[in-house]
C-alpha positions in Angstrom: -8.0 -33.2 1.2 -7.7 -29.7 2.6 -4.2 -29.3 1.2 -5.3 -30.3 -2.3 -8.2 -27.9 -2.1 -5.9 -25.1 -1.1 -3.5 -26.0 -3.9 -6.3 -26.0 -6.4 -7.6 -22.6 -5.1 -4.1 -21.2 -5.5 -3.8 -22.6 -9.0 -7.1 -21.1 -10.1 -6.3 -17.8 -8.3 -2.9 -17.4 -10.1 -4.4 -18.4 -13.4 -7.2 -15.8 -13.1 -4.8 -13.2 -11.9 -2.6 -13.5 -15.0 -5.8 -13.6 -17.2 -7.1 -10.4 -15.5 -3.8 -8.6 -15.7 -3.5 -9.4 -19.4 -7.2 -8.4 -19.9 -7.8 -10.0 -23.3 -11.4 -9.0 -23.2 -10.5 -5.4 -23.0 -8.1 -5.9 -25.8 -10.7 -7.3 -28.2 -11.7 -4.0 -29.8 -8.1 -3.1 -30.4 -7.3 -6.6 -31.8 -10.3 -6.4 -34.2 -9.4 -2.9 -35.3 -5.7 -3.8 -35.9 -6.5 -7.0 -37.8 -9.6 -5.6 -39.7 -7.8 -5.8 -43.0 -5.7 -8.9 -42.3 -8.2 -11.6 -43.0 -9.1 -14.6 -40.8 -5.9 -16.5 -41.6 -3.5 -13.7 -40.7 -5.6 -12.8 -37.6 -5.3 -16.4 -36.3 -1.6 -16.3 -37.0 -1.3 -13.1 -35.0 -3.1 -14.8 -32.1 -0.8 -17.9 -32.2 2.4 -15.8 -32.4 1.2 -13.4 -29.7 0.3 -16.3 -27.4 3.6 -18.0 -28.0 5.3 -14.7 -27.0 3.1 -14.3 -24.0 3.9 -17.9 -22.8 7.6 -17.3 -23.4 7.4 -14.1 -21.2 5.5 -16.0 -18.5 7.8 -19.0 -18.4 10.9 -16.8 -18.5 9.7 -14.9 -15.4 8.9 -18.2 -13.6 12.1 -20.0 -14.4 14.5 -17.0 -14.1 12.9 -15.0 -11.4 15.6 -15.4 -8.8 18.4 -14.8 -11.4 16.7 -11.7 -12.6 16.6 -10.2 -9.1 20.2 -11.1 -8.4 21.3 -9.6 -11.7 19.8 -6.3 -10.9 20.6 -6.6 -7.2 17.0 -5.9 -6.2 15.4 -7.2 -3.0 12.3 -9.4 -3.2 10.1 -7.0 -1.1 11.3 -4.0 -3.2 10.2 -5.9 -6.3 7.0 -6.9 -4.7 6.1 -3.3 -3.9 7.1 -2.2 -7.5 4.9 -5.0 -9.0 2.0 -4.0 -6.8 2.3 -0.3 -7.9 2.4 -1.3 -11.6 -0.7 -3.5 -11.0 -2.5 -0.5 -9.6 -1.5 1.6 -12.6 -2.8 -1.0 -15.0 -6.0 -1.3 -12.9 -6.4 2.5 -13.1 -6.0 2.4 -16.9 -8.5 -0.4 -17.1 -11.0 1.7 -15.1 -10.5 4.6 -17.5 -10.7 2.4 -20.6 -7.1 3.3 -21.5 -5.7 -0.2 -21.6 -3.4 -0.4 -24.6 -3.3 3.3 -25.1 0.3 3.0 -26.4 -1.0 0.9 -29.3 -0.9 2.6 -32.7 -4.3 3.9 -33.8 -6.4 1.6 -35.9 -6.6 4.0 -38.8 -2.8 4.1 -38.9 -2.6 0.3 -38.9 -5.1 0.1 -41.7 -3.2 2.2 -44.2 -0.7 -0.5 -44.9 -0.6 -4.3 -45.2 -0.7 -5.9 -41.8 2.7 -7.1 -40.6 1.8 -10.4 -38.8 5.0 -11.0 -36.9 5.6 -7.4 -36.0 2.0 -6.9 -34.8 1.9 -10.1 -32.9 5.0 -9.5 -30.9 4.9 -5.7 -30.6 2.6 -4.1 -29.7 0.1 -6.9 -29.2 2.0 -9.5 -27.0 4.1 -6.8 -25.4 3.0 -4.4 -24.0 -0.7 -4.9 -24.6 -1.1 -8.3 -23.1 2.1 -8.7 -21.1 3.9 -5.8 -19.4 6.1 -5.1 -16.4 3.3 -5.8 -13.9 2.7 -9.3 -15.1 6.4 -10.0 -15.2 7.0 -8.5 -11.8 4.2 -10.5 -10.1 5.4 -13.8 -11.7 9.0 -13.1 -10.7 7.8 -12.4 -7.1 5.6 -15.5 -7.0 8.6 -17.5 -8.4 10.9 -16.3 -5.6 8.2 -16.9 -3.0 8.0 -20.5 -4.2 11.6 -21.6 -5.0 11.1 -25.4 -5.3 10.9 -27.1 -8.7 7.4 -28.5 -7.9 6.2 -25.0 -7.1 7.7 -23.6 -10.3 6.0 -26.3 -12.3 2.8 -25.3 -10.5 3.3 -21.7 -11.6 4.3 -22.7 -15.1 1.1 -24.8 -15.4 -1.0 -21.8 -14.3 0.8 -19.6 -16.8 0.1 -22.2 -19.5 -3.6 -22.3 -18.7 -3.8 -18.5 -18.6 -2.1 -18.3 -22.0 -4.6 -20.8 -23.4 -7.5 -18.8 -22.1 -6.1 -15.5 -23.5 -5.7 -17.2 -26.9 -9.2 -18.7 -26.7 -10.7 -15.3 -25.9 -8.9 -13.6 -28.8 -9.9 -16.5 -31.2 -13.5 -15.8 -30.3 -13.0 -12.0 -30.3 -15.7 -11.3 -32.9 -18.3 -13.5 -31.2 -17.5 -12.0 -27.7 -17.9 -8.5 -29.0 -21.2 -9.4 -30.6 -22.5 -10.9 -27.4 -21.1 -8.4 -24.9 -21.0 -5.3 -27.0 -18.9 -2.3 -26.0 -20.8 -1.9 -22.8 -20.4 -5.5 -21.7 -16.7 -5.4 -22.5 -16.3 -2.2 -20.5 -18.1 -3.8 -17.5 -16.0 -6.9 -17.7 -12.8 -4.9 -17.9 -13.7 -2.9 -14.8 -14.5 -6.1 -12.9 -11.1 -7.5 -13.8 -9.6 -4.1 -12.8 -11.0 -4.5 -9.3 -9.3 -7.9 -9.0 -6.0 -6.5 -10.3 -6.2 -3.5 -7.9 -6.9 -5.8 -4.9 -3.9 -8.0 -5.8 -1.7 -4.9 -6.3 -2.7 -3.5 -2.8 -1.9 -6.9 -1.3 1.5 -7.0 -2.8 2.3 -3.5 -1.7 1.1 -4.1 1.9 3.0 -7.4 2.1 6.2 -5.7 0.9 5.8 -2.7 3.3 5.2 -5.0 6.3 8.4 -7.0 5.4 10.5 -3.9 4.9 9.0 -2.1 7.9 7.9 -4.8 10.4 7.1 -2.1 13.0 4.0 -1.3 11.0 2.6 -4.8 11.6 3.0 -4.6 15.4 0.2 -3.2 17.6 
């Protein structure tokens, strides 16, 4: 019973970590601005294509984590520290309400007809929803859990996180009406705290592994 409870807690934790890192709630104003002239049909197509891309990025990191590290000849702890640092950078941007600052301005996007495929993949799926931090953390988790059952566990968590991201964006207009800009800002900062805490944990774990003397009394 305890083992199942721990596995369930890990599943929920990984799912919410991926959701918080992607921060679809904070991306709602940007999504609505970019799809303002697209119409409901095209906006929904953007969501479906973006979520397909997000899921592909997630599953690619889960399945090919070890191969990616071997290809670049990078140690797991080095990658863990790098992922933690990127998570802290994203958390800082979320605190400063700068998440997605590399996205084209909404007035620029509104001057021409919305390119559904281009908008869904870049910049919306990458780098707005999925960036190096998400990929780095998933690759690290995949290498920490090398068995196929563990990878299936991670893949399921990524699938649920992708579904929650898509659901949030599908209800973007309603969420914005209910929460307002202030509510979205508060939710974004709460998720930023979670992301920052995970980033610090990754960094400290990597440092202790690289410099075990720091962990001794």
